[in-house]
C-alpha positions in Angstrom: 10.0 -52.3 -10.8 10.7 -49.9 -13.7 13.8 -47.6 -13.9 14.1 -44.2 -13.0 11.9 -42.2 -14.8 11.8 -38.2 -15.5 8.5 -36.4 -15.0 8.6 -32.6 -16.7 5.2 -32.1 -15.5 3.9 -29.0 -17.4 0.1 -28.7 -16.5 -1.7 -27.9 -13.2 -4.9 -28.2 -10.9 -4.7 -27.4 -7.4 -5.2 -30.3 -4.6 -4.9 -31.0 -1.2 -3.2 -33.3 1.2 -5.0 -36.8 1.6 -5.1 -39.3 4.3 -3.7 -42.9 3.6 -7.3 -44.5 4.4 -9.0 -42.6 1.8 -10.2 -44.6 -1.4 -11.1 -42.0 -3.9 -11.5 -43.0 -7.7 -8.9 -40.9 -8.5 -5.0 -40.6 -7.3 -5.5 -39.7 -3.6 -4.8 -36.1 -4.4 -7.6 -35.3 -6.3 -8.0 -31.7 -7.1 -11.4 -29.9 -5.7 -11.5 -26.4 -5.4 -14.2 -27.0 -2.8 -11.7 -28.6 -0.4 -9.2 -25.5 -0.5 -12.3 -23.4 0.2 -13.0 -25.6 3.8 -9.3 -25.2 4.2 -9.8 -21.7 5.0 -13.2 -21.3 6.4 -13.3 -17.3 6.0 -13.2 -17.6 2.3 -16.1 -16.7 0.6 -16.3 -17.6 -3.4 -18.3 -14.5 -3.9 -18.5 -10.9 -4.7 -18.6 -10.1 -0.7 -15.2 -11.5 -0.2 -13.7 -9.1 -2.6 -15.6 -6.1 -1.2 -14.6 -7.0 2.8 -11.0 -7.9 1.7 -10.3 -5.3 -0.9 -6.6 -4.3 -0.4 -4.4 -1.7 -2.5 -0.9 -3.2 -1.7 0.8 -6.8 -1.5 3.6 -7.4 1.2 5.6 -10.6 0.4 7.9 -12.4 2.8 11.2 -13.9 1.2 12.3 -17.2 2.0 10.0 -19.9 1.9 7.3 -17.5 0.2 9.1 -16.3 -2.8 12.2 -18.5 -2.9 12.9 -21.9 -2.3 15.5 -21.1 0.6 14.2 -23.3 3.5 15.6 -26.6 2.1 19.1 -24.7 1.5 18.7 -23.7 5.4 18.0 -27.4 6.1 21.2 -28.5 4.1 23.5 -25.8 5.4 22.5 -26.7 9.2 23.1 -30.9 8.3 26.7 -30.1 6.8 27.5 -27.8 9.2 26.3 -30.0 12.6 28.0 -32.7 11.1 31.4 -31.0 11.4 30.0 -31.6 15.0 29.0 -35.5 14.9 25.7 -34.1 15.3 22.2 -34.4 13.4 19.5 -31.8 13.0 16.6 -32.6 15.2 13.4 -31.8 13.0 11.2 -31.0 15.6 13.4 -28.7 16.8 14.1 -26.9 13.6 10.3 -26.6 12.7 9.9 -24.0 15.6 12.7 -22.0 14.2 11.1 -21.1 11.0 11.0 -17.6 10.4 12.9 -16.4 13.6 15.5 -13.8 13.6 19.1 -14.7 12.6 20.6 -14.0 16.4 17.4 -15.8 18.0 17.7 -18.7 15.4 21.3 -18.9 16.2 21.0 -18.9 20.0 18.6 -21.6 20.0 20.8 -24.1 17.7 24.0 -23.4 19.9 21.7 -24.4 23.1 20.0 -27.2 21.5 23.1 -28.7 19.9 25.8 -28.1 22.5 27.8 -26.3 20.3 31.0 -24.8 22.1 30.7 -21.8 19.8 29.5 -18.1 20.2 26.6 -16.7 17.9 29.2 -14.8 16.1 31.6 -17.7 15.6 28.6 -20.0 14.4 27.8 -16.7 12.1 30.9 -16.6 10.3 31.3 -20.0 9.6 28.0 -20.9 8.2 27.7 -17.8 6.2 29.9 -18.9 3.0 27.9 -22.2 3.1 24.9 -20.0 2.5 26.3 -18.4 -0.2 27.2 -21.6 -1.8 23.7 -23.1 -1.0 21.7 -19.6 -2.3 23.2 -19.9 -5.8 21.0 -22.8 -6.2 17.7 -21.5 -4.9 14.8 -20.6 -7.3 11.5 -18.7 -7.1 8.7 -21.1 -6.1 5.9 -22.0 -8.5 3.8 -19.3 -9.2 6.0 -16.6 -8.0 7.4 -15.4 -11.0 3.6 -15.1 -12.6 2.0 -13.3 -9.7 4.6 -10.6 -9.3 4.5 -10.0 -13.2 0.6 -9.6 -12.9 0.7 -7.5 -9.9 3.5 -5.2 -11.2 2.2 -4.9 -14.5 -1.3 -3.9 -12.7 0.9 -0.9 -10.8 0.1 -2.9 -7.3 2.5 -1.5 -4.9 4.5 -4.1 -3.6 6.8 -4.5 -0.8 9.5 -7.3 0.7 9.6 -7.9 4.2 11.8 -10.2 5.7 13.2 -11.7 8.9 16.7 -12.0 7.4 19.1 -9.4 7.7 19.5 -6.9 4.9 22.6 -8.2 3.5 21.6 -11.9 3.3 18.5 -10.3 1.5 20.3 -8.6 -1.3 22.2 -11.9 -2.0 19.3 -13.7 -2.3 16.7 -11.7 -4.3 19.4 -11.5 -7.1 17.5 -15.0 -7.8 14.3 -13.1 -8.7 16.2 -11.8 -11.5 14.8 -8.6 -12.9 11.4 -9.2 -10.5 13.3 -7.9 -7.9 12.7 -4.6 -9.5 9.0 -4.8 -9.1 9.7 -4.1 -4.9 9.3 -0.5 -4.3 10.2 -1.1 -0.6 12.7 -3.8 0.9 13.1 -4.4 4.4 15.2 -6.6 6.6 14.5 -7.6 10.3 17.8 -5.6 11.4 15.6 -2.3 9.6 13.6 -2.7 12.7 13.1 -2.4 16.3 11.7 -6.1 16.4 11.4 -8.9 13.8 8.2 -11.3 13.4 6.5 -11.9 15.3 5.9 -8.4 16.4 4.3 -6.3 13.8 7.0 -3.7 13.1 8.2 -5.1 9.7 4.9 -4.8 8.5 4.0 -1.4 9.8 7.0 0.2 8.3 6.6 -1.6 5.1 3.1 -0.1 4.8 4.1 3.1 6.4 7.1 3.3 3.1 4.5 2.2 0.7 2.0 5.1 1.5 -1.0 2.9 2.5 -2.7 1.9 5.5 -1.8 -1.6 6.9 -5.2 -2.3 6.8 -5.2 -2.0 3.1 -2.4 -4.4 2.7 -2.3 -7.9 2.1 0.8 -10.2 3.3 1.9 -13.3 1.5 3.9 -15.5 4.3 4.8 -19.2 4.8 5.7 -18.9 8.8 3.9 -18.8 11.8 5.5 -16.0 13.2 5.3 -13.9 9.9 1.3 -14.6 10.2 1.1 -13.6 13.6 3.1 -10.3 13.2 0.8 -9.3 9.8 -2.4 -9.8 11.6 -0.9 -8.0 14.4 -0.3 -5.0 12.2 -3.8 -5.0 11.2 -3.3 -6.3 7.7 -5.0 -9.4 5.7 -2.9 -12.7 5.4 -2.5 -15.3 3.0 -0.3 -18.1 4.4 1.1 -20.4 2.1 2.9 -23.0 5.0 6.5 -24.2 4.3 5.6 -26.8 6.9 2.7 -28.9 5.5 2.4 -30.9 9.0 1.8 -27.7 10.8 -1.1 -26.2 8.4 -3.6 -26.4 11.3 -1.5 -23.8 13.2 -2.3 -21.4 10.6 -6.1 -21.3 11.6 -5.4 -17.1 12.2 -4.7 -16.4 8.6 -7.4 -15.2 6.2 -6.7 -17.8 3.8 -4.2 -20.9 3.4 -3.1 -21.9 0.3 -0.8 -24.8 -0.8 1.1 -22.7 -3.3 1.4 -19.6 -5.0 -0.6 -21.5 -8.1 -3.8 -21.2 -6.1 -3.7 -17.7 -5.6 -6.5 -15.7 -6.9 -6.1 -11.9 -6.6 -9.7 -11.1 -7.3 -10.7 -12.3 -4.2 -8.9 -9.4 -2.8 -10.1 -6.6 -5.1 -7.2 -7.2 -7.3 -7.1 -7.6 -11.3 -7.7 -11.3 -11.7 -5.2 -13.8 -13.9 -6.2 -14.3 -17.6 -3.7 -16.9 -18.4 -5.8 -20.1 -17.6 -6.4 -22.6 -20.5 -10.1 -24.6 -19.8 -9.0 -24.3 -16.0 -5.5 -25.2 -16.4 -2.5 -23.4 -16.0 0.6 -23.6 -18.3 3.9 -23.3 -16.3 7.3 -24.0 -16.3 8.3 -27.4 -16.0 8.9 -29.3 -12.6 11.5 -32.2 -13.2 11.2 -35.2 -11.0 12.8 -38.4 -11.0 10.9 -41.5 -9.4 10.3 -45.4 -9.9 7.2 -46.6 -11.2 5.9 -49.5 -8.8 4.6 -52.9 -10.1 1.4 -52.8 -8.0 -1.7 -51.1 -9.9 -4.5 -50.2 -7.6 -7.7 -47.9 -8.9 -5.9 -47.8 -12.3 -3.0 -46.1 -11.4 0.7 -46.7 -10.6 2.3 -45.8 -7.4 5.7 -43.4 -8.1 8.5 -44.5 -5.4 10.2 -40.8 -5.1 13.8 -41.1 -4.9 15.9 -38.7 -3.0 16.3 -36.1 -6.0 12.5 -35.8 -5.9 12.5 -33.7 -3.0 15.5 -31.6 -4.2 13.2 -30.7 -7.5 9.5 -30.6 -6.0 9.1 -27.6 -3.4 7.3 -29.0 -0.5 4.7 -26.3 -1.1 3.5 -28.2 -4.4 0.6 -30.1 -4.5 -1.6 -31.2 -7.5 -2.4 -33.1 -10.7 0.0 -32.2 -12.7 0.2 -33.4 -16.9 3.1 -33.4 -19.1 5.7 -36.5 -20.4 7.5 -38.9 -19.0 10.3 -41.3 -20.0 11.1 -44.8 -19.0 13.0 -47.7 -19.9 9.9 -50.3 -20.0 7.6 -47.5 -21.6 9.6 -44.6 -23.7 8.1 -41.6 -23.7 4.4 -41.0 -23.1 1.9 -38.6 -21.7 1.7 -38.9 -18.1 -0.6 -37.4 -15.2 1.0 -37.3 -11.8 -0.8 -36.1 -8.6 1.6 -35.5 -5.9 0.4 -34.5 -2.5 1.3 -35.0 1.2 -0.3 -38.2 3.1 -0.8 -36.4 6.5 -2.4 -39.4 8.4 -1.6 -39.8 11.8 2.0 -40.8 12.3 2.7 -40.7 8.9 4.1 -37.4 7.1 5.6 -37.9 3.7 5.3 -36.9 0.0 3.3 -39.5 -2.3 3.2 -39.2 -5.8 0.9 -41.4 -8.4 0.7 -41.6 -12.0 -2.1 -42.0 -14.3 -0.3 -42.3 -17.4 -2.1 -43.4 -21.2 -1.2 -46.7 -20.7 -3.7 -47.2 -17.8 -5.9 -43.9 -17.7 -5.8 -40.9 -20.3 -6.4 -37.3 -19.2 -9.8 -37.2 -20.2 -11.1 -40.1 -18.1 -9.4 -38.2 -15.3 -11.1 -35.1 -15.9 -14.3 -36.6 -16.3 -14.0 -37.8 -12.5 -13.4 -34.5 -11.3 -16.3 -32.4 -9.6 -17.9 -29.9 -11.6 -16.8 -26.9 -9.8 -13.5 -28.0 -10.9 -13.6 -28.3 -14.5 -14.9 -24.6 -15.2 
């Protein structure tokens, strides 16, 4: 077993989750755009898609869509419940994704039998959130997409179930990109929050466009339901990879915003890919290189810090540089994704470094439609 190795991964090709029984030539998360298309049966890769799905404005959710705050929410709840000698129940927390603050808080108090009121809970937990939000950062692909849409004068709105006070704190992490939004709405600014369509109807009204001309980008199921109820087109980027099958009402399901193609919605296309690959800010990950070799690959045993640095939405093949005590600094290709086999749900990382398999070999094994 090698010591902890750091992987600043700087390139990307999109991929999909895999099953443990699959035995591909590449690491299990071999990327194929065709697989992405099969995940979203409504998506057609020709001009008719843009013709029927053309939009004139884009509305974003905030938590788990633009900012990586969902893990902060989990961490805060774990810390708070610990003071009562309790631990979070993952199944119970999954159902709260995207809920309004009062609804979520009421559920937490009831589910864990906390001897406090909603107001007392909110007062106690708010400082913990403020602290954690300081560490939040835009999810991969967010900066690129916002800059692109704003540059091309596409009207943008932000519509979140969070109360407006919390939104104003969080969007500071977007830096100057927070000014891209001409409309910002919180759940406390409309009669009913998601899954009711009120917030998207109001956002479209303030943007001066028909809801049917809007594209909504959401990570939660309640958000997707609200957007569809408003008449908008919807792209889902699920925060909970284990629940992807629940998002079938969305017009398109992606693994991350790095996979978003504006031209499918009649919007100006990106022009920043280099031979199909996308240069991006590094993702830093620590992991151990396992001794066992299978299919010319090493399995990377992810440490706890891996999950603090790689957002849940990330799945793909990345290339960059790695450093380990045994091999020193070397070029590396890392495939990462989610093992969604029955009864098993975990992030898996596989390293194909130059010691075992070159990047060119990996690319040669990809389907033709992934090389263009």
